[in-house]
N, C-alpha and C positions, 0 to 999 in steps of 0.2 A: 395824575391828580385832576379832579374836576374843579372848575372855577366856582367859588362859593357864591358869586353874584349871579351866576346862571341858574335858571330853574332846572331841576332834575330832568334829564332826558333831552335837553336842548342841544347838547353837543352832538349826539348822533344824527339829529335832524340836519344840523348845519353841515356835518360831514357828508351826509347824503346829498344835500343841495350842491355842495362844492364838487362832488364826484359827478353829478349830473351835468353841471355847467362845464366841467372839464371834458366830459364825454362829448357834449354838443360842440364844443370848440374844436376838438380833434376831428370830429366828423366833418365839420365845415372846412377845416384845413385840408383834409383828404379830398374833398370834393373840388377844391380849388386846384389841387395838384393833378387831378385826374385829366387825361386827355379827353377831347370831345368825342362823343358817341358817333359812330360811323353811320348809323341808321339801319333800318330793317333790311334793305337790299343787301348790304354788306354782310349782315348776320346770316341771311339765307344763302348768299354766295359762299360763305365760309363753310356752311353746313353741306352744301352741294359738293364742294371740293373734297371735304372729308368723306362724303359718301362715295365719291369716285375713287378715292384712295382705298377705301374699304372694299369696293367691288374689284378693283385691280388686284388687291392683296388676296381676296378670296379666289379669284380665277387663277392667279399664279400659284397659290398654295395647293389648290385642287389638282393642278397639273403635276405637282410634285408627288402626289399620292397621299391619300388620307389614311390608308390602312384600316385597322379595326381598333376598337377601344382596348382590346387585350394586346394587340401588336400595332401600336400607332406608327403611321408612316411619317416621313419628314414634313409633310404639309399639314398635319392635323392641328397642331397648336397655332401656327400662323393662320390657318383657316378659321379656328375658333375666335381668335382675336379679331380677324377681319369681319366676322359676323357681328361681333359686339360693336365694332366701329360702324358698321352699316346700320344696325338698329339704333344706336345713339344718334347717328347723323340724321336718320329719318325722323326721329323724334324732334331733333333740333330744327329740321326743315319745317315741321308742322308748328312748333311752338316758338320759333325764333323771332318772329316779328315783334313780339312784345318785350324781348329782352334788351338790356342796355349794356351788355358787356363787350361789345366790339369797339375797337378804337379806330379812329381815322388814321390813315397812313401818315407817318411823320418821320422825322430824322431817326428816331429810335427804332422805327420799323426796319431800317437798313441793317441793324444789328441782327435781327432775326434772319434776314436774307443772307447775311454773311455766314451765320451758323448753318443754314441750309446748304449753301454752296460748299462749305468745307466738309459737310457730311457726304455730299455727293462726290466730292473729290476723294474722300477716304474710300468710299465704295468703289470708285473707278480705279484707284491705285492699289487697293488691297490685293487683288489677284495678280497684279503685275510685279510689284516689288515687295510684297509681304506686308505684315501688319505693323512692323516696328516703326519705320520712317513715317508713314501716313498718320499713325496714331500719335507719334511724337509731335508732328506738325499740327495736327488737329488740337491736341491738348494745349500746345504752346499758344496757338492763335486764340483759342477760347479764353485761356487764362490771361494773356497779355492784353489783347485788344477788346475782347468782350467783357472780361471780368476786371479789367483795369488793375491787374496785379503788377508788381514790380518785375523788372527783367530777371532778377536773381530768383525770386520765388517761382516765376513762370518756368524757368529753365529747370530748377531743382525738382519741382513737383512733376513736370512733364517727364523727365528722365526717370524719376522714382516710380511714377505710376506705370509707365510702359515696362520697366523692369519687373515690377510686381505682377503685371498682367502676364508677362512672359513666364515668370516662375510659376504662377498659379495655373495658367491654361496650358502652356506647352510642356513644362517639366512635371508638375504634379498631376494635373488632370489628363495629360497627354492628348489634348484636343488637336486634331490636325489642322492648324491654322496655316495659311500661306505665310511664309517667313523667309527672311534673308539668312538668319543665323541657324 
């Protein structure tokens, strides 16, 4: 019901003003919580690192063999993705100085480093002991320490996910993964 003391149409205007004020308050709050910008050199450095990763991926996938479009080789899709990474990184190198989306390294940056180290560990252990144990450890570490999940949920989800991957990829799709079982 509308307020009889208010002139017609006043309530929607007030609601619009309240919404605009709330939006401005939330934007200011987000700006306060945002880490400081790392600067244009960091932006360009990140783009150059991504460019190097793309070039490395393109060279490695080309060595696997591209095949033809009608009979793709094992390196075709990694090569295509690497080319996309190279193009986007080159664009970022050119336009990156004006962007404000890089953050200074902080304590939270260590979580990204932990994630990267665990992925490298997974890749190193996969051919040696199979996918089950490294995948279980990776998921557990990510859930427990990076995701701040409880011990119980980290254990249950890790075991359940690895079991589901095993059933899907090994039993149903019969993909030849290195495995213990």
